[in-house]
C-alpha positions as CSV (number, residue, x, y, z in Angstrom):
1,M,-3.4,-69.8,-90.5
2,P,-5.7,-72.4,-89.0
3,K,-8.1,-71.3,-86.3
4,K,-7.4,-72.5,-82.7
5,K,-10.3,-74.7,-81.4
6,K,-12.0,-73.3,-78.2
7,T,-11.8,-75.6,-75.4
8,K,-15.0,-75.7,-73.1
9,K,-14.4,-75.3,-69.4
10,I,-16.0,-78.2,-67.3
11,K,-17.8,-76.8,-64.3
12,K,-17.3,-78.7,-61.1
13,L,-20.5,-80.2,-59.8
14,K,-21.8,-78.9,-56.4
15,K,-22.6,-81.4,-53.7
16,P,-26.4,-82.0,-53.4
17,K,-27.8,-79.8,-50.6
18,I,-30.3,-82.6,-49.5
19,L,-27.4,-84.6,-47.6
20,S,-26.3,-81.6,-45.7
21,K,-29.7,-80.9,-44.5
22,V,-30.4,-84.4,-43.5
23,K,-27.2,-84.3,-41.5
24,S,-28.1,-81.2,-39.6
25,T,-31.5,-82.9,-38.5
26,L,-29.7,-86.0,-37.3
27,K,-29.3,-85.9,-33.4
28,P,-26.0,-87.1,-32.1
29,V,-26.2,-90.7,-30.8
30,D,-25.7,-91.3,-27.0
31,K,-23.2,-94.0,-26.8
32,K,-24.5,-94.9,-23.3
33,K,-27.8,-95.8,-24.7
34,L,-26.5,-98.2,-27.2
35,V,-26.8,-101.8,-26.3
36,T,-23.6,-103.5,-27.3
37,G,-24.5,-107.0,-26.3
38,P,-26.9,-109.3,-24.4
39,D,-25.2,-108.4,-21.1
40,E,-25.5,-104.8,-21.4
41,K,-27.8,-103.4,-18.7
42,P,-30.2,-100.7,-19.7
43,E,-29.7,-97.2,-18.4
44,I,-31.6,-96.4,-15.3
45,K,-32.6,-92.8,-14.8
46,K,-32.6,-91.5,-11.2
47,I,-35.9,-90.8,-9.7
48,K,-36.2,-87.4,-8.0
49,K,-37.2,-87.7,-4.3
50,Q,-40.3,-86.0,-3.2
51,P,-39.3,-82.7,-1.2
52,S,-39.5,-83.5,2.5
53,E,-40.3,-80.8,4.9
54,K,-37.9,-80.1,7.9
55,R,-39.5,-81.1,11.3
56,I,-40.2,-77.8,13.1
57,Y,-42.2,-79.4,16.0
58,N,-41.2,-81.1,19.1
59,L,-42.5,-83.4,21.7
60,K,-45.3,-81.7,23.9
61,D,-45.6,-78.7,21.3
62,F,-49.1,-77.4,20.5
63,V,-50.1,-77.4,16.9
64,V,-53.3,-76.6,14.9
65,Y,-54.8,-79.1,12.4
66,P,-57.3,-77.3,10.4
67,K,-60.2,-79.8,10.4
68,H,-59.7,-80.7,14.1
69,G,-58.2,-77.6,15.9
70,V,-55.6,-77.5,18.6
71,G,-53.6,-80.6,19.4
72,K,-50.6,-81.6,21.5
73,I,-47.8,-83.7,20.0
74,I,-47.5,-86.7,22.4
75,A,-45.1,-88.8,20.3
76,I,-42.6,-88.8,17.3
77,E,-42.6,-92.3,16.0
78,K,-41.3,-94.4,13.1
79,A,-42.8,-96.9,11.0
80,K,-41.7,-99.0,8.1
81,V,-44.1,-99.4,5.0
82,G,-42.4,-101.8,2.5
83,D,-38.9,-100.7,2.4
84,I,-39.6,-97.1,3.3
85,D,-39.1,-95.7,6.8
86,I,-41.7,-93.1,7.6
87,Q,-41.6,-90.7,10.7
88,F,-44.7,-89.2,11.9
89,Y,-46.2,-87.2,14.7
90,K,-49.0,-88.6,17.1
91,I,-51.3,-85.5,18.0
92,L,-53.8,-85.7,20.6
93,V,-56.9,-83.4,20.0
94,E,-58.2,-83.4,23.5
95,K,-61.5,-81.5,22.8
96,E,-62.4,-84.2,20.4
97,K,-60.8,-87.3,22.2
98,L,-59.0,-88.1,19.0
99,T,-55.4,-89.0,18.1
100,L,-54.1,-88.0,14.8
101,T,-51.3,-89.5,12.9
102,V,-49.4,-87.1,10.5
103,P,-46.3,-88.0,8.5
104,I,-43.5,-85.4,9.1
105,N,-43.1,-84.9,5.3
106,Q,-46.8,-83.8,5.3
107,Q,-46.7,-81.3,8.0
108,S,-48.0,-78.5,5.7
109,K,-51.3,-79.6,7.0
110,L,-50.2,-78.3,10.5
111,R,-49.5,-74.9,11.8
112,P,-48.1,-73.6,15.0
113,I,-50.3,-72.0,17.5
114,S,-50.9,-68.3,17.3
115,S,-48.6,-65.6,18.8
116,I,-49.8,-63.3,21.7
117,N,-50.1,-60.5,19.1
118,Q,-52.4,-62.5,16.9
119,I,-54.6,-63.5,20.0
120,N,-55.0,-59.7,20.7
121,K,-55.9,-59.0,17.2
122,C,-58.6,-61.8,17.6
123,I,-59.9,-60.1,20.7
124,S,-60.1,-56.9,18.6
125,I,-62.2,-58.7,16.0
126,L,-64.6,-60.1,18.6
127,K,-65.2,-56.6,19.8
128,T,-66.4,-55.4,16.3
129,K,-69.7,-55.4,15.1
130,P,-71.1,-58.6,13.4
131,K,-71.5,-58.6,9.5
132,I,-74.7,-60.3,8.5
133,K,-75.1,-61.2,4.9
134,R,-78.6,-61.1,3.3
135,T,-77.9,-64.4,1.5
136,M,-79.6,-67.6,2.3
137,W,-78.8,-69.4,5.5
138,S,-77.6,-72.6,3.7
139,R,-75.0,-70.8,1.7
140,R,-73.9,-68.7,4.7
141,A,-73.6,-71.9,6.8
142,Q,-71.4,-73.4,4.3
143,E,-69.1,-70.4,4.3
144,Y,-68.9,-70.3,8.0
145,D,-67.9,-74.1,8.1
146,Q,-65.2,-73.5,5.5
147,K,-63.9,-70.6,7.6
148,I,-63.9,-72.8,10.8
149,N,-62.0,-75.7,9.0
150,S,-59.4,-73.3,7.2
151,G,-57.2,-73.3,10.2
152,K,-56.9,-69.6,10.0
153,I,-57.5,-68.0,13.5
154,Y,-58.8,-64.6,12.1
155,E,-61.4,-66.4,10.1
156,L,-62.2,-68.4,13.2
157,A,-62.7,-65.2,15.3
158,E,-65.0,-63.7,12.6
159,V,-67.4,-66.6,12.5
160,V,-67.6,-66.3,16.4
161,K,-68.2,-62.6,16.0
162,D,-70.8,-62.9,13.3
163,L,-72.8,-65.6,14.9
164,N,-72.7,-64.2,18.5
165,K,-76.2,-63.3,19.8
166,N,-74.9,-61.6,23.0
167,T,-76.6,-64.2,25.2
168,D,-76.8,-67.8,26.2
169,I,-80.7,-68.2,25.7
170,I,-81.1,-70.9,23.1
171,A,-84.3,-69.3,21.6
172,D,-82.3,-66.5,20.3
173,Q,-80.5,-68.9,17.9
174,S,-81.6,-71.5,15.4
175,Y,-80.1,-75.1,16.1
176,S,-77.8,-75.0,13.1
177,E,-76.6,-71.5,14.1
178,R,-76.0,-72.4,17.5
179,Q,-74.0,-75.6,16.5
180,L,-71.7,-73.6,14.2
181,F,-71.2,-70.9,16.9
182,E,-70.2,-73.4,19.6
183,K,-67.9,-75.2,17.3
184,A,-66.2,-72.1,16.4
185,Y,-66.2,-70.8,20.0
186,E,-64.8,-73.9,21.5
187,R,-62.0,-74.0,18.8
188,L,-61.0,-70.5,19.3
189,K,-61.2,-70.9,23.1
190,S,-58.8,-74.0,22.9
191,E,-56.3,-72.0,21.0
192,F,-56.5,-69.1,23.4
193,E,-56.0,-71.6,26.4
194,A,-52.8,-73.0,24.6
195,V,-51.3,-69.6,23.8
196,L,-52.2,-67.7,27.1
197,N,-51.7,-70.7,29.5
198,I,-54.6,-69.7,31.7
199,T,-57.5,-71.8,32.8
200,P,-60.7,-72.4,30.5
201,E,-62.8,-70.3,32.9
202,E,-60.4,-67.3,32.5
203,V,-60.4,-67.7,28.8
204,Q,-64.1,-67.9,28.7
205,K,-64.5,-64.6,30.6
206,K,-62.1,-62.9,28.4
207,M,-63.8,-63.9,25.2
208,D,-67.4,-63.2,26.5
209,K,-66.2,-59.7,27.7
210,A,-65.0,-59.1,24.1
211,L,-68.2,-60.2,22.7
212,G,-70.3,-58.5,25.3
213,R,-72.2,-61.7,26.0
214,I,-74.6,-61.7,28.9
215,V,-74.3,-65.0,30.9
216,I,-77.7,-66.3,32.5
217,S,-76.1,-67.2,35.7
218,D,-74.8,-63.6,36.3
219,T,-78.0,-61.8,35.2
220,A,-80.1,-64.2,37.7
221,E,-78.1,-62.9,40.6
């Protein structure tokens, strides 16, 4: 009998893997971004507004501006810059005879005046012994100036305490030391006045007592 011819099986060709890889790398097309015609407007992304701080101060409130000290809010006004309405505080710093304009959305530069407890802690700081570093005066003066302009009441009290010479005699202090001491002393004194609501003379007596200062007029008697 004649032998049957063997038929070869035809294998199915597999799809090339390259196309599937290309498809996976392609990102889906955003139909909104496609321009369909000359009249089609481009998509405008919304710009996030800058975070605006809530107003926490009212008219006649006392506030502290770090570089200038205690001030009083004398007005809350509006102004238009271009198309933007800006609201701002007008702050009178009486000690420096200066009026500051601070936008309300930048009030992080301000701080409320201290509490009674913070003032009492400052008095405790004034009673402690001064810490005198053995570094060059120029470096120490720079550190003192930074503390004065920091707006932090405890750091201010530390400068007053460290530069205090227990006397009003000018010869006991260099010119630059006395300048820094008076700047820190007056700034601390103005906050004491605003918080305690007493006369400048009474505040001075309270501070001088804590510092153990000898006033020339008292010793002369």
